[in-house]
VOZAVO-265666 format. One record per atom (N, C-alpha, C): x, y, z; atom name; residue in one letter; residue number from 1. Coordinates in Angstrom, 1 decimal. Each point is the difference from the previous one (the first is absolute). Layout:
% VOZAVO-265666
       x       y       z  vexgu  ronu  volum
       X       Y       Z     CA     A    NUM
...
This chain:
% VOZAVO-265666
       x       y       z  vexgu  ronu  volum
    29.8   166.4   -32.2      N     X      1
    -0.2    -0.3    -1.4     CA     X      1
     0.6     1.1    -0.9      C     X      1
     0.5    -0.4    -1.1      N     X      2
     0.6     1.0    -0.9     CA     X      2
    -1.2     0.7    -0.8      C     X      2
     0.0     1.3     0.2      N     X      3
    -1.0     0.8    -0.8     CA     X      3
    -1.4     0.0     0.6      C     X      3
    -0.4    -0.9     0.8      N     X      4
    -1.3    -0.1     0.6     CA     X      4
    -1.1     0.0    -1.1      C     X      4
     0.3    -0.6    -1.1      N     X      5
    -0.9     0.0    -1.2     CA     X      5
    -1.4    -0.7     0.4      C     X      5
     0.1    -1.1     0.7      N     X      6
    -1.3    -0.7     0.3     CA     X      6
    -0.8     0.9     1.0      C     X      6
     0.6     0.6     1.0      N     X      7
    -0.7     0.8     0.9     CA     X      7
    -0.6     1.2    -0.7      C     X      7
     0.8     0.7    -0.8      N     X      8
    -0.5     1.1    -0.8     CA     X      8
    -1.2    -0.3    -0.9      C     X      8
     0.1    -1.2    -0.6      N     X      9
    -1.1    -0.4    -0.9     CA     X      9
    -1.2    -0.3     0.8      C     X      9
     0.1    -0.6     1.1      N     X     10
    -1.2    -0.3     0.9     CA     X     10
    -0.6     1.4     0.5      C     X     10
     0.9     0.9     0.4      N     X     11
    -0.5     1.3     0.4     CA     X     11
    -0.8     0.7    -1.1      C     X     11
     0.5    -0.1    -1.2      N     X     12
    -0.7     0.6    -1.2     CA     X     12
    -1.4    -0.7    -0.2      C     X     12
     0.0    -1.3     0.1      N     X     13
    -1.2    -0.8    -0.2     CA     X     13
    -1.0     0.4     1.1      C     X     13
     0.4     0.0     1.2      N     X     14
    -0.9     0.4     1.2     CA     X     14
    -0.5     1.4    -0.2      C     X     14
     0.8     0.9    -0.4      N     X     15
    -0.4     1.4    -0.1     CA     X     15
    -0.9     0.2    -1.2      C     X     15
     0.4    -0.5    -1.2      N     X     16
    -0.8     0.2    -1.2     CA     X     16
    -1.3    -0.7     0.1      C     X     16
    -0.1    -1.2     0.7      N     X     17
    -1.3    -0.7     0.1     CA     X     17
    -0.8     0.5     1.3      C     X     17
     0.6     0.9     0.7      N     X     18
    -0.6     0.5     1.2     CA     X     18
    -0.5    -1.1     1.0      C     X     18
     1.0    -1.0     0.2      N     X     19
    -0.4    -1.1     0.8     CA     X     19
     0.1     0.3     1.5      C     X     19
    -1.0    -0.2     0.8      N     X     20
     0.1     0.3     1.4     CA     X     20
     0.8    -1.1     0.8      C     X     20
     0.8     0.5     0.9      N     X     21
     0.7    -0.9     0.9     CA     X     21
    -1.0    -0.6     1.0      C     X     21
     0.0    -1.4     0.0      N     X     22
    -0.9    -0.7     0.9     CA     X     22
     0.7    -0.6     1.2      C     X     22
     1.3     0.1     0.0      N     X     23
     0.7    -0.6     1.2     CA     X     23
     1.4    -0.2    -0.4      C     X     23
     0.7    -0.8     0.8      N     X     24
     1.3    -0.4    -0.2     CA     X     24
     0.3    -1.4     0.5      C     X     24
     1.1    -0.6    -0.5      N     X     25
     0.3    -1.3     0.4     CA     X     25
     1.1     0.1     1.1      C     X     25
    -0.1    -0.8     1.0      N     X     26
     1.0    -0.1     1.1     CA     X     26
     0.8    -1.2    -0.3      C     X     26
     1.2     0.2    -0.4      N     X     27
     0.9    -1.2    -0.3     CA     X     27
     1.3     0.1     0.8      C     X     27
     0.3    -1.1     0.6      N     X     28
     1.3    -0.1     0.8     CA     X     28
     1.2    -0.1    -0.9      C     X     28
    -0.3    -0.1    -1.3      N     X     29
     1.1    -0.2    -1.0     CA     X     29
     0.3     1.3    -0.8      C     X     29
    -0.7     1.1     0.3      N     X     30
     0.3     1.3    -0.7     CA     X     30
     0.4     1.0     1.1      C     X     30
     1.0     0.8    -0.3      N     X     31
     0.5     1.0     0.9     CA     X     31
    -1.1     1.0     0.3      C     X     31
    -0.2     0.4     1.2      N     X     32
    -1.0     1.0     0.4     CA     X     32
     0.5     1.4    -0.4      C     X     32
    -0.9     0.8    -0.7      N     X     33
     0.3     1.4    -0.3     CA     X     33
    -1.3     0.8     0.0      C     X     33
     0.2     1.3     0.1      N     X     34
    -1.1     0.9    -0.2     CA     X     34
     0.5     1.3    -0.6      C     X     34
    -0.8     0.6    -0.8      N     X     35
     0.5     1.2    -0.7     CA     X     35
    -1.2     0.9    -0.4      C     X     35
     0.3     1.1    -0.7      N     X     36
    -1.0     0.8    -0.6     CA     X     36
    -0.4    -0.4    -1.3      C     X     36
    -1.3     0.2    -0.4      N     X     37
    -0.5    -0.3    -1.3     CA     X     37
     0.4     1.2    -1.0      C     X     37
     0.9    -0.3    -0.9      N     X     38
     0.5     1.0    -0.9     CA     X     38
    -0.7    -0.1    -1.4      C     X     38
    -0.9    -1.0    -0.1      N     X     39
    -0.7    -0.2    -1.3     CA     X     39
    -1.2     0.9    -0.3      C     X     39
    -0.4     0.7     1.0      N     X     40
    -1.3     0.8    -0.1     CA     X     40
     0.2     1.1    -1.0      C     X     40
    -1.1     0.3    -0.8      N     X     41
     0.0     1.1    -0.9     CA     X     41
    -0.1     1.3     0.7      C     X     41
    -0.3    -0.1     1.3      N     X     42
    -0.2     1.2     0.8     CA     X     42
     1.1     0.0     1.1      C     X     42
     1.2     0.5    -0.3      N     X     43
     1.1    -0.1     0.9     CA     X     43
    -0.3     0.4     1.5      C     X     43
    -0.8     1.0     0.1      N     X     44
    -0.3     0.5     1.4     CA     X     44
    -0.7    -1.1     0.8      C     X     44
    -0.9    -0.8    -0.7      N     X     45
    -0.7    -1.0     0.7     CA     X     45
     0.8    -1.3     0.1      C     X     45
     1.0    -0.2    -0.8      N     X     46
     0.7    -1.3     0.0     CA     X     46
     0.8    -0.1     1.3      C     X     46
     0.4     1.1     0.6      N     X     47
     0.8    -0.1     1.2     CA     X     47
    -0.9    -0.4     1.2      C     X     47
    -1.2    -0.1    -0.2      N     X     48
    -0.9    -0.3     1.1     CA     X     48
    -0.3    -1.5     0.1      C     X     48
     0.4    -0.8    -1.0      N     X     49
    -0.3    -1.4    -0.1     CA     X     49
     1.3    -0.8     0.1      C     X     49
     0.1    -0.9     0.9      N     X     50
     1.2    -0.9     0.1     CA     X     50
    -0.2    -1.2    -0.8      C     X     50
     1.1    -0.5    -0.5      N     X     51
     0.1    -1.3    -0.7     CA     X     51
     0.7    -1.0     0.8      C     X     51
    -0.4    -1.2    -0.2      N     X     52
     0.7    -1.1     0.8     CA     X     52
     0.7    -0.9    -0.9      C     X     52
     0.7    -1.0     0.6      N     X     53
     0.9    -0.9    -0.8     CA     X     53
    -0.8    -1.0    -0.9      C     X     53
    -1.2    -0.3     0.2      N     X     54
    -0.7    -1.0    -0.8     CA     X     54
    -1.5     0.3     0.0      C     X     54
    -0.4     0.8    -0.9      N     X     55
    -1.4     0.5    -0.1     CA     X     55
    -0.8    -0.7    -1.0      C     X     55
    -1.4     0.0     0.3      N     X     56
    -0.9    -0.7    -0.9     CA     X     56
    -1.0     1.0    -0.5      C     X     56
    -0.2     0.1    -1.3      N     X     57
    -1.0     0.9    -0.6     CA     X     57
    -1.0    -0.9    -0.8      C     X     57
    -1.2     0.4     0.0      N     X     58
    -1.0    -0.8    -0.7     CA     X     58
    -1.2     0.8    -0.5      C     X     58
    -0.5    -0.5    -1.2      N     X     59
    -1.2     0.5    -0.6     CA     X     59
    -0.9    -1.2    -0.3      C     X     59
    -0.9    -0.4     0.9      N     X     60
    -0.8    -1.2    -0.3     CA     X     60
    -0.8     0.1    -1.3      C     X     60
    -0.5     1.2    -0.4      N     X     61
    -0.8     0.1    -1.2     CA     X     61
     0.8    -0.4    -1.2      C     X     61
     1.3     0.5    -0.1      N     X     62
     0.8    -0.3    -1.1     CA     X     62
     0.8    -1.3     0.2      C     X     62
    -0.2    -0.7     1.2      N     X     63
     0.6    -1.2     0.3     CA     X     63
     1.5     0.0    -0.1      C     X     63
     0.6     1.0     0.7      N     X     64
     1.4     0.1     0.0     CA     X     64
     0.5     0.3     1.4      C     X     64
     1.1    -0.7     0.4      N     X     65
     0.6     0.1     1.2     CA     X     65
     1.5     0.2    -0.3      C     X     65
     0.6     1.0     0.7      N     X     66
     1.4     0.4    -0.2     CA     X     66
     0.7     0.0     1.3      C     X     66
     1.2    -0.6     0.0      N     X     67
     0.8     0.0     1.2     CA     X     67
     1.2     0.8    -0.3      C     X     67
     0.3     1.0     0.9      N     X     68
     1.2     0.8    -0.2     CA     X     68
     1.0    -0.4     1.1      C     X     68
     1.1    -0.6    -0.4      N     X     69
     1.1    -0.3     1.0     CA     X     69
     1.0     1.1    -0.1      C     X     69
     0.2     0.7     1.1      N     X     70
     0.9     1.1     0.0     CA     X     70
     1.3    -0.3     0.7      C     X     70
     0.2    -1.1     0.6      N     X     71
     1.2    -0.4     0.7     CA     X     71
     0.4    -1.4    -0.5      C     X     71
     1.3    -0.3     0.1      N     X     72
     0.4    -1.3    -0.5     CA     X     72
    -0.3    -1.1     1.0      C     X     72
     0.0    -1.2    -0.5      N     X     73
    -0.1    -1.2     0.9     CA     X     73
     1.3     0.0     0.8      C     X     73
     0.0    -0.5     1.2      N     X     74
     1.2    -0.2     0.8     CA     X     74
     0.9    -1.0    -0.6      C     X     74
     1.3     0.4    -0.1      N     X     75
     1.0    -0.9    -0.5     CA     X     75
     0.0    -1.3     0.7      C     X     75
     0.1    -1.1    -0.8      N     X     76
    -0.1    -1.3     0.6     CA     X     76
    -1.4    -0.5     0.2      C     X     76
    -1.0     0.8    -0.2      N     X     77
    -1.4    -0.4     0.2     CA     X     77
    -0.8     0.1    -1.3      C     X     77
     0.7     0.2    -1.1      N     X     78
    -0.8     0.3    -1.3     CA     X     78
    -0.8    -1.3    -0.4      C     X     78
     0.6    -1.2     0.2      N     X     79
    -0.8    -1.2    -0.4     CA     X     79
    -1.2    -0.1     0.9      C     X     79
     0.1     0.2     1.3      N     X     80
    -1.2     0.0     0.8     CA     X     80
    -1.0     1.1    -0.4      C     X     80
     0.5     1.1    -0.3      N     X     81
    -0.9     1.1    -0.4     CA     X     81
    -0.7    -0.4    -1.3      C     X     81
     0.7    -0.5    -1.0      N     X     82
    -0.6    -0.4    -1.2     CA     X     82
    -1.1    -1.1     0.2      C     X     82
     0.2    -0.9     0.9      N     X     83
    -1.0    -1.0     0.3     CA     X     83
    -1.2     0.6     0.7      C     X     83
     0.2     0.9     0.9      N     X     84
    -1.1     0.7     0.7     CA     X     84
    -0.8     0.8    -0.9      C     X     84
     0.6     0.7    -0.9      N     X     85
    -0.8     0.9    -0.9     CA     X     85
    -0.8    -0.9    -1.1      C     X     85
     0.7    -1.1    -0.4      N     X     86
    -0.7    -0.9    -0.9     CA     X     86
    -1.2    -0.6     0.7      C     X     86
     0.1    -0.3     1.2      N     X     87
    -1.1    -0.6     0.8     CA     X     87
    -1.1     1.0     0.2      C     X     87
     0.3     1.3     0.2      N     X     88
    -1.0     1.0     0.2     CA     X     88
    -0.7     0.2    -1.3      C     X     88
     0.7     0.0    -1.1      N     X     89
    -0.7     0.1    -1.3     CA     X     89
    -0.9    -1.2    -0.3      C     X     89
     0.5    -1.2     0.3      N     X     90
    -0.8    -1.2    -0.2     CA     X     90
    -1.3     0.0     0.9      C     X     90
     0.1     0.4     1.2      N     X     91
    -1.1     0.1     0.9     CA     X     91
    -1.1     0.9    -0.5      C     X     91
     0.4     1.0    -0.7      N     X     92
    -1.0     1.0    -0.5     CA     X     92
    -0.5    -0.4    -1.4      C     X     92
     0.5    -1.0    -0.6      N     X     93
    -0.4    -0.6    -1.2     CA     X     93
    -0.1     1.1    -1.2      C     X     93
     1.1     0.8    -0.1      N     X     94
     0.1     0.9    -1.1     CA     X     94
     0.1    -0.8    -1.3      C     X     94
    -0.6     0.5    -1.0      N     X     95
     0.0    -0.7    -1.3     CA     X     95
     1.3     0.3    -0.8      C     X     95
     0.5     1.2     0.2      N     X     96
     1.2     0.4    -0.7     CA     X     96
     0.9     0.8     1.0      C     X     96
     1.3    -0.2    -0.2      N     X     97
     1.0     0.8     0.8     CA     X     97
     1.0     0.5    -0.9      C     X     97
     0.4     1.3     0.2      N     X     98
     1.0     0.7    -0.7     CA     X     98
     1.0     0.5     1.0      C     X     98
     1.3    -0.4    -0.2      N     X     99
     1.0     0.4     0.9     CA     X     99
     0.9     1.1    -0.6      C     X     99
     0.1     1.1     0.6      N     X    100
     0.9     1.1    -0.5     CA     X    100
     1.2     0.1     1.0      C     X    100
     1.2     0.0    -0.5      N     X    101
     1.1     0.0     0.9     CA     X    101
     1.2     0.8    -0.5      C     X    101
     1.0     0.2     0.8      N     X    102
     1.2     0.6    -0.4     CA     X    102
     1.2    -1.0     0.3      C     X    102
     1.2     0.4    -0.4      N     X    103
     1.1    -0.9     0.3     CA     X    103
     0.6     0.4     1.3      C     X    103
     0.6    -1.0     0.6      N     X    104
     0.6     0.2     1.3     CA     X    104
     1.5    -0.2    -0.2      C     X    104
């Protein structure tokens, strides 16, 4: 993605709201990756936490769930990926959805 604007915006949202990571999504349509968490305010601690390709953060009290997609959908599988993520959202009955993205 050009500029990673969506990813950076979600990182800022997760960090500023102090949203805990509750898990990750396992999707056959997203490239598998793992890396270091560079978003921590405490750089020495950030190297101790790994980030994955498709993480879920949630605060039930504030009724907010955030998904951080750090890897692209596999080329030729984007339509299937879109349908799968829309189904995941529908199954959880979220009342509102905001999509943050970058250009490819």
